[in-house]
N, C-alpha and C positions, 0 to 999 in steps of 0.2 A: 562459408561466405562471411566476409568480414564487414563489419559495420563501418559506415563512413565516419561515425562518431567514435572517438577514442574512449575505451572503457576506463572509468575513473576508479572503480572499486576492485577491478581484477577478479571478478567472481569465479570465472572459469579456472584461473590459476589457483585460487583459494580452494575450490572444490577438489581439483586434481591433487593438490598437496595433501588434502585430507582423505584421499583414496576413495572418493565417492563418484560413481558414474551417474550420468543423467538418467540412464535406464533404471538404476536403483531408486533414484528420487521419484521418477515417474511411477514406478511400481508401488512405492510406499505411499505417495500422496495422491495418486490418480490425476496428476497434472500432466497434460500432453507435452510431448517432447518439444513441440513447436513453441509453446509458451515458456518452457524452461530455457530454451535457446534464446528467446527474446529477453528473458530476465538477465541472462549472462551477458548478452550484448548491450544491456541497458537500453533496449528499444521498448520502453514502457508503453508507448502508444500502441504497440501490437498486442497488449494484454486486454482481456475483456474489462469492461468498465466497472466502476463502483467497488463494492465490497469484494468481488472476485479477485481483482488485482491485488488488493492489500492482503487478502487471505493467501493467495499464491506466493506473494513475496515473503510473508511470515513463515509459511511452510518450507519454502526453499531455504531461507536463512537458517531455520532450525535443522534442516537436513544436512547442511554443510558446516554447521557450527559457526555461522557468521553473525555479526551483531545486527539483530533485527532493526533496531532504532536507526542505525547508520543506513541500512538499505531503504527503509521507509522514508527517511529524510531525503535521500537521493531521488527517490521516486517522486516525492512531492515537489522538490525543486525542479525536476525535469518536466513534470506534467503541468505545473502551475508556476512557471518562473516569474519571480518578482511580484507574486500575488500573495501577500501575507494572509494568514487565516483571519477570518472576520468573525466577530462575536455576533450572535443573534441579538437583535434589538429587544429591549425589555418590553414586555406587554404593557399596553396602556390600561390603567385601572380606573381612571376618572375619579380617583380619590376613594373608591369603594373597594373593599377587600373581595377576594375571590369567593369566599363563602357567602358574603352579602349578595353578590350577583347571582350565585348559584341558587340560593334559597329565596331570592327576591324579598329580602327583609327590608322593609321601608326604613329610610334614613330618618 
């Protein structure tokens, strides 16, 4: 079954060139074939959420010798298009240090 979206990374071709089967990856990583196929089709929305998706992508990249950073970058740009990573706001301290607040030392 082909994806309506064109694969940009050509993961399946890369894997086959390196002589690794999906079954071998599945056996080694315990990732289901369904998720491995979704990775190769770059259908990242079919992967489980959160840390599972990034873990699966890292394991897959390692199994076929693909650049992990490139795969994770593609994942992030697909899942969160145009959404730059945000920094957490700095905690408000009201002029007092963390230890002062913790130990309730009078000012």
